[in-house]
C-alpha positions in Angstrom: 11.8 66.2 72.6 9.8 68.0 70.0 11.5 66.0 67.3 10.4 62.7 69.0 6.8 63.9 69.2 6.8 64.7 65.5 8.2 61.3 64.6 5.6 59.6 66.8 2.8 61.5 65.2 4.1 60.7 61.7 4.2 56.9 62.5 0.8 57.1 64.2 -0.7 58.8 61.2 0.8 56.2 58.8 -0.5 53.3 60.8 -4.0 54.8 60.8 -3.8 55.3 57.0 -2.7 51.7 56.5 -5.5 50.4 58.6 -8.1 52.4 56.7 -6.7 51.3 53.3 -6.7 47.6 54.5 -10.3 47.9 55.7 -11.3 49.5 52.4 -9.6 46.8 50.4 -11.2 44.1 52.5 -14.6 45.6 52.0 -14.0 46.0 48.2 -13.0 42.3 47.9 -16.2 41.2 49.7 -18.2 43.7 47.5 -16.7 42.3 44.3 -17.7 38.7 45.2 -21.2 39.7 46.0 -21.3 41.8 42.8 -20.5 38.7 40.7 -23.5 36.9 42.3 -25.6 39.9 41.8 -24.8 40.1 38.1 -25.4 36.3 37.6 -28.7 36.5 39.5 -27.7 33.9 42.1 -27.4 36.3 45.1 -29.4 35.5 48.2 -31.7 38.0 50.0 -29.3 38.3 53.0 -26.4 38.7 50.6 -28.2 41.4 48.7 -28.7 43.4 51.9 -25.0 43.0 52.7 -24.2 44.0 49.2 -26.2 47.3 49.5 -24.7 48.0 52.9 -21.2 47.5 51.6 -21.9 49.9 48.8 -23.0 52.6 51.2 -20.0 52.0 53.6 -17.6 52.1 50.7 -19.1 55.4 49.5 -18.8 56.9 52.9 -15.3 55.6 53.4 -14.2 56.8 50.0 -15.0 60.4 51.1 -12.2 60.1 53.7 -9.6 59.5 50.9 -8.1 61.7 48.2 -5.9 60.9 45.3 -2.4 62.1 45.6 0.1 61.4 42.8 -2.1 58.5 41.7 -2.4 57.0 45.2 -5.2 57.0 47.8 -4.3 58.9 50.9 -6.4 60.0 53.9 -8.1 63.3 53.2 -6.6 65.3 56.1 -5.2 68.7 56.5 -1.8 68.9 54.9 1.1 70.9 56.3 2.2 74.0 54.5 4.0 73.0 51.4 7.1 74.5 49.9 7.0 77.6 47.9 7.2 75.5 44.8 3.4 74.9 45.1 1.8 77.8 43.5 -1.8 77.4 44.6 -2.6 74.7 47.3 -6.3 75.4 47.1 -6.4 74.5 43.5 -4.7 71.2 44.2 -7.3 70.4 46.9 -10.2 71.3 44.7 -8.8 69.1 41.9 -8.6 66.2 44.2 -12.1 66.8 45.4 -13.4 66.9 41.8 -11.7 63.6 41.1 -13.3 61.9 44.1 -16.7 63.3 43.2 -16.3 62.0 39.6 -15.3 58.6 40.9 -18.3 58.6 43.3 -20.7 59.6 40.5 -19.3 56.9 38.2 -19.7 54.3 41.0 -23.2 55.4 41.7 -24.1 55.1 38.0 -22.6 51.6 38.0 -24.6 50.7 41.0 -27.8 52.0 39.4 -27.1 49.9 36.3 -26.4 46.9 38.4 -29.6 47.4 40.3 -31.5 47.7 37.1 -30.0 44.4 35.8 -30.9 42.8 39.1 -34.5 43.9 38.9 -34.7 42.6 35.4 -33.3 39.3 36.5 -35.8 39.1 39.3 -38.7 40.0 36.9 -37.6 37.2 34.5 -37.5 34.7 37.3 -41.0 35.7 38.4 -42.3 35.4 34.9 -40.7 32.0 34.6 -42.3 30.9 37.9 -45.7 32.1 36.6 -45.5 29.8 33.6 -47.7 26.8 34.4 -45.6 23.7 35.1 -46.7 20.3 33.7 -48.7 18.2 36.0 -46.7 15.0 36.9 -50.0 13.0 37.0 -50.9 14.3 33.6 -47.5 13.4 32.2 -47.8 9.9 33.7 -51.2 9.5 32.0 -49.9 10.7 28.7 -47.0 8.2 29.0 -49.5 5.4 29.7 -51.6 6.5 26.7 -48.6 6.4 24.4 -47.6 3.0 25.7 -51.1 1.6 25.3 -51.2 3.0 21.7 -47.9 1.4 20.9 -49.0 -2.0 22.4 -52.3 -1.8 20.5 -50.5 -1.0 17.2 -48.2 -4.0 17.7 -51.2 -6.2 18.6 -53.1 -5.0 15.5 -50.1 -5.7 13.3 -49.8 -9.2 14.7 -53.5 -9.9 14.0 -53.1 -8.5 10.5 -50.1 -10.8 9.9 -52.0 -13.8 11.2 -55.0 -13.0 9.0 -52.8 -12.7 6.0 -51.0 -16.0 6.8 -54.4 -17.8 7.3 -55.6 -16.3 4.0 -52.5 -17.5 2.2 -52.8 -21.0 3.7 -56.5 -21.2 2.7 -55.7 -20.1 -0.8 -52.9 -22.7 -1.0 -55.3 -25.4 0.3 -58.0 -24.4 -2.2 -55.5 -24.5 -5.1 -54.2 -27.9 -4.0 -57.7 -29.2 -3.7 -58.6 -27.9 -7.1 -55.5 -29.4 -8.6 -56.4 -32.7 -6.9 -59.9 -32.6 -8.4 -58.4 -31.9 -11.9 -56.0 -34.8 -11.5 -58.8 -37.1 -10.4 -60.9 -36.0 -13.4 -57.9 -36.6 -15.7 -57.3 -40.1 -14.3 -61.0 -40.9 -14.5 -61.1 -39.8 -18.1 -57.9 -41.7 -18.9 -59.4 -44.9 -17.3 -62.6 -44.4 -19.3 -60.6 -44.2 -22.5 -58.5 -47.3 -21.5 -61.7 -49.3 -20.8 -63.2 -48.1 -24.1 -60.1 -49.3 -25.9 -60.1 -52.7 -24.1 -63.8 -53.2 -24.9 -63.2 -52.4 -28.5 -60.4 -54.9 -28.7 -62.1 -57.8 -26.8 -64.3 -59.1 -29.6 -61.3 -59.7 -31.9 -59.2 -61.1 -29.1 -61.9 -63.4 -27.8 -62.7 -64.7 -31.3 -59.4 -66.6 -31.3 -59.5 -70.2 -30.1 -58.1 -71.2 -26.8 -58.3 -67.8 -25.1 -59.6 -66.6 -21.8 -60.5 -63.3 -20.3 -58.9 -62.3 -17.0 -60.7 -59.8 -14.7 -58.7 -57.8 -12.2 -60.4 -55.8 -9.4 -58.5 -52.9 -7.9 -59.2 -50.4 -5.0 -58.6 -47.3 -7.0 -59.6 -48.3 -10.6 -62.7 -49.9 -12.2 -62.6 -53.6 -13.1 -59.9 -54.3 -15.7 -60.2 -57.0 -18.4 -57.6 -58.6 -20.5 -57.7 -61.6 -22.9 -54.9 -64.1 -22.7 -54.2 -67.5 -24.2 -55.1 -70.6 -22.3 -51.5 -71.9 -22.2 -50.4 -68.6 -20.6 -53.0 -68.9 -17.8 -50.7 -70.7 -15.3 -47.8 -68.4 -16.1 -50.0 -65.4 -15.5 -51.3 -66.8 -12.2 -47.8 -67.4 -11.0 -46.6 -64.0 -12.0 -49.4 -62.1 -10.4 -49.3 -64.1 -7.2 -45.5 -63.6 -7.0 -46.0 -59.8 -7.6 -48.6 -59.6 -4.8 -46.3 -61.4 -2.4 -43.1 -59.5 -3.3 -44.9 -56.1 -3.7 -43.4 -55.5 -7.1 -45.2 -53.8 -10.0 -47.2 -56.1 -12.2 -47.6 -55.5 -15.9 -51.2 -56.0 -17.0 -51.7 -55.2 -20.7 -51.1 -51.5 -21.1 -51.1 -51.0 -17.3 -48.6 -51.1 -14.5 -50.5 -52.3 -11.5 -49.6 -51.7 -7.8 -49.9 -55.2 -6.2 -51.1 -53.6 -2.9 -54.2 -52.3 -4.7 -55.1 -55.6 -6.3 -58.2 -57.0 -4.5 -58.8 -60.1 -6.6 -58.7 -61.6 -10.1 -60.9 -64.1 -11.9 -61.2 -65.9 -15.3 -64.1 -66.2 -17.6 
């Protein structure tokens, strides 16, 4: 009967220890997840409160355990050990020192984590204190940039148009000047031709049986040419035919355009 009670107590104690270890592991798992959020600065206020509570609960629960042969066991009164154990009190004190060292290391780690959290909160507050750009101001600046760009394009178009007009005016002026020079050259040439004809007429008219033909043109002064009387009819037929056919008519040193011949007479 005593043996059965002993076995029952042993199994009962083991079940209690397993439950405690399972609870500690579960709390530690939750604590590790919250710790990751704490270190990254993404932990919520409610999660931070849970994080601190878990830290306290784990510390309290850790006091219920001792390390035995590298394993956590419930810190309870142990039965008398065999005579091979020289000093049981020394073993207990060593276990208590290890637990205290672990608790001190954990508290130091928590203090360091809390410091990092406070620094993260401070950085977030400083970032929030930085003046944010006004959306209306940004919109106005964007409109100003667009207006400046459009104005620059418009000014460039006007400049190109002005340059094109200036080049066209220069080309027109040059063409007009060239036309004036050409007209002057033609007038000078006609004057020289008339002078030549006038100097030749006395000798030509002195011959017997000769007549002077006068041709009036739209673009030239009156032209004169002395021909023989027997060639008069041939001349008339030729010039009439040239006017009708629209072919070039040879008149002394000139090639006449029949479309510009107004009339001709003899004297």
